C-alpha positions, 0 to 999 in steps of 0.5 A: 459175150458178144463181139460188140459187148467185148469192144465196149468192155475193152474201151475201159479195160486197163488189166488186159482181161477183155483186150486179150479176149477181144484179140483172140476173137479178132485173130479168129476172123479172116477179115477185119474190114467187115462192118461188124468189126471195122468201125468198132476198131476205130471206136477203140482208137478214138476212146484211147486217143488222149490216154493211150496206156501200155496194154492198149498200145500193145493191142493196137500193134497186135491188131495192126498185124491182122490187116484192119481197115487203114483209117486215119484214126487207127493209123494215128493210134498205131503211131501213138502206140509206137511212141509209147512202146519204143525205147526213147533212143528209137522214138525218133522221126527217122526210125518212124520213117523206116517203120513206115508208121505215117506212110499210108502206102505201107500196110499196117501189117508191114509196119508191125513186122518192121516194128518186131524186127527193130526190137529184135535187132542186135549185134552179131545176127546173121542177115540175108540181103536180097538183090544181089543175094548176100549173107553178112553179120549185123554190126551197129545201128547208126542212130544219126543216119539209121543205117545198119553196118553189115560185115559180109560173110564172103569176106568182101568187106562191109556195107551200110544198109538203110534201115528202111531197106533192111526192115522191109527186105532183109531176113535176120537169123540167130547166129550159129554153125547151123545158120552158116549152113544156110548160106552154103554147104558142102553137098557131100554132107547130104544136108537135106532140104528138111534140115534146111527148112528146120534150121531157117525156121528155128533160127529166124528172129521172126516167123518165116514162110516156106516160100521165103525159105525156098527163095533164100535157099535158091539165091544162096545155094545156086550155082555154088551148091547146085549147078542147075535149077533142076538139081536144086528143085530135085533136092528141095522136093526130096523130103525126109519122109520121102526117104522113109525117115520118121518125123520125130515127136516133140516129146523126143526133142533133144534141144529147146530149138528142136522142141519149139520147131516140133511143137509148131509142126504139131500145132495144127492137129495137136492132141493131148500128150499121153502118160508116156509122152508126159514122162518124156517131157519131164525127163527132157526138162530134167536134163536141161541145163540152167544156162541153156534155159536162161539163154533161150528163156523166151523160146522155152516159154513159147514151148511151155505155152504150147505144151500147157493146153495138151496136158491135164494141168491139175494132175500133170503140171507139177510132174512135168514142169517142176524140174524147171523151177530154178532153171527157167527164168519164169519159174524162179525157185522163190527161195530168195527174191527173184533175179530181175534180169531173169524174170524180165524175160517174161516181158518178152513172152507173147500175149497169147503165150503169157496167158498159158504161162500164167495159168501154169504159174497158178498150178506150180506155186501156192497163192502167197508165193505166186503173189510174191512173184507177181509183185516183182514182175514187170507191169505187163506180167502183173496184168496177166497174173495179179487179180485186183480182187485176189486178197492174197495178191493185194495183201502181198502188195500192201506189205511192200515197203517200197512200191515199184513204178509197175505196182503204182501204175497197176494200183492206179489203173485198178483203183476202183477194184482194190482196197483203199489201203492200196490207193492210200499207199500211193504218196509223193514220196513213193512215186518219186522214189520209184521214178528215181530208180536208175538203170532199170532193166528194159522190161521195167522201163515202160512203167517208169515212163508211164508213171512219169506221165501220170505225175506230170499230166494226169489230174486224177493222179494229182487228186490222189496224191493231194488226198493222200497227203491230207493236211500236210500238203507241205510233203508234196512241195518238199519232196519235189524240191529234193527230187532230182528226177525233174527239171525246174520247169517241170517242177513249176508246171506240176506245182501250178497244176496241183495248186489249181486242184487244191486250195491248200496247195495254192495257199501253201505256195502263196505263203512263200513256202513253195518259193524255193521250188519255183526258183530251185533251178533259176539258173537252168531256166535263165539259160533257156529261151524265155517266152514273152511274159503276158499280162491280163486283168485280175477279172479276166484271169479269175474268169479263166480259172473259173472256166477251167475249174468248171470244165474239169469238174463239170463239163468233162465228167458230163461228157464222159457219161454222155460217151458211155451212154452213147457207147451203150447204144451200140452200132457206132456207124449211125450213132448220132449221140456218139458222134456229138459226144465225141465232137464235144470231147475233142472241143473240151480237150482243146479248150482245156489245153488252151486254158492250161497254157494261158494260165501258165503263161499269162500273169494277173495285173493290178491296174491300180498300181499302173503309173501313166506318164504320157506314154501309152502303156498297158492300163492307160487311156489313149486319145487319137485323132485321125487324119480326117479330124475324127477323134476316138478314145481307147482303153489299152488293157491286158491280153484277155481284156478286149471288148470292142463295144466299149473301146477296150482293146488288148495290147496284143491286138494289131490295134493295141500294138499300133499305139503301144509305146506311143507318146502324145504328138507321135504318129501311128499307122492303124491296122487298116492302113490309115494314119493318126496322131496320138493326142493324149495319154492319161490314166484309166478311169476309176470305174474301169479299174474297179471293173477289171480288178473285179471289185 
């Protein structure tokens, strides 16, 4: 598939299939600023602007690491991706400032690096601070000042380091006796520079270059360990190979850390493992203890991902990796339901490595067993393992008594590919039960957040729920009424959106059955600042509803088809059809938002019921006399009823506000600064009332 075709396929990809292929292609290019790539990246960012999803957010961050063109469009996509991917307690402006997400002076690759560090920060990490060089142990992150507490290893007390400085200039390492040697050691121990490099590489929470390791070593070891720079350089340049030591092979590793380090060293010119080396790897995994496999699960998964391409999976997969079943968190025994705490480690595996692990899983487990495992995994892993066209997997999903947030989101994303039996299983009861799960492990929280967004904002998801409720739309209102997952305002907003899509739901609410849910938390709403209640005529309100309905059912679908057609023409740099369709999409999106807001805040008003008693109110006829003697008559109407050619004025205009509330004989200052006197206030003519009531 050509690169441009991959971009087009990736625009509508929810499973990650094409996104993963595209990412590999981009990683193989040295320069993402070339015309064949740069505008296409912006095209993807634009296509996802209104509905960025999990795998797409991950893709944006992974592309940011490759130094693409830093355009406003892609920078915005990175910011939105961070909002989606970061846990709620980190999704704050202070953390975004520390990441440099909105600062165009900070390269996108640096933003990605800081993001990776932020996710891995935890108490107890060892940290190297530069200028002046110091080693310490990481304490808590202050969520208010976003500073890090660091206890100095030298015993010199503790420091509060601004998070931005720590993310941009500090190096973090997993704690342990080996790590302490990085800060200084007794020269008599003959700790070689190769051992120093190996320890720094293994213990760093992110990949670290040899140049960075040398800088840390120079700052940490001189002059305490090496009195002169020349002594340090002699030690650094004296490699193990120079002294005749033979490089240990990966298959002879003694620990997961050593295996990982040796496999990384062999990666550039890796060859297929021989039969003897395969046997050594099998023995290594046999000796491995379960607690070690769990503690170092992500690193073990990276090792497996580097081994998989170097063996014949058809003949060697079971022999090599079967000792890991029941030990490695990503290879559970499946004799009972998988432990969520263990399989959650799969969500920490990199995208590239996850593909290799998924390939291994297909060789280790039978189809039904693998399908059962996939059903228990986080959404990110389901995308890599679960195939919507695989009947064994879809059958396993269909048998689930309760659907997790991850499974519901996966079904909805693949609604056009899976059997209708699965989409029909997405009911309001299943959704609210999944959202009601508390204290989910971190790996399952992104799907829960995404499902919540779908329920509150996604019209297609609303249509699916309404269709699956059938004639009994009452199950939707009753389920919402009994749900503790949403506040009263959110429940009311959701009901309004559902009512716009279904006459059954609207009639159900208007008949009084939905009143409980609209007032379920009135006390809660009363305590909140109240927005001003606006009014307009029945005719204007009906026109807004019709415009919104047409926009949703006709204009936006037509625009989506226009965008698809424009994309098929390729070359977005000189694609006037695509530019026009994109502008149209942005306009429709803004207009839809305005209409939804207005319909949620403006109430229709029957002007027949207005009783005018000499005071200018909404629904009254006001006669004024200017100081120059000129007389004019205005009809004071609702917020969306203004028609200047007929002297119909909205009470929310400057003119309307000038005369609203005035009685006969009172003075008023008009918007142009002139003065007038209200001469008479009477009821509206019946012809106007009939017109604005839509009769």
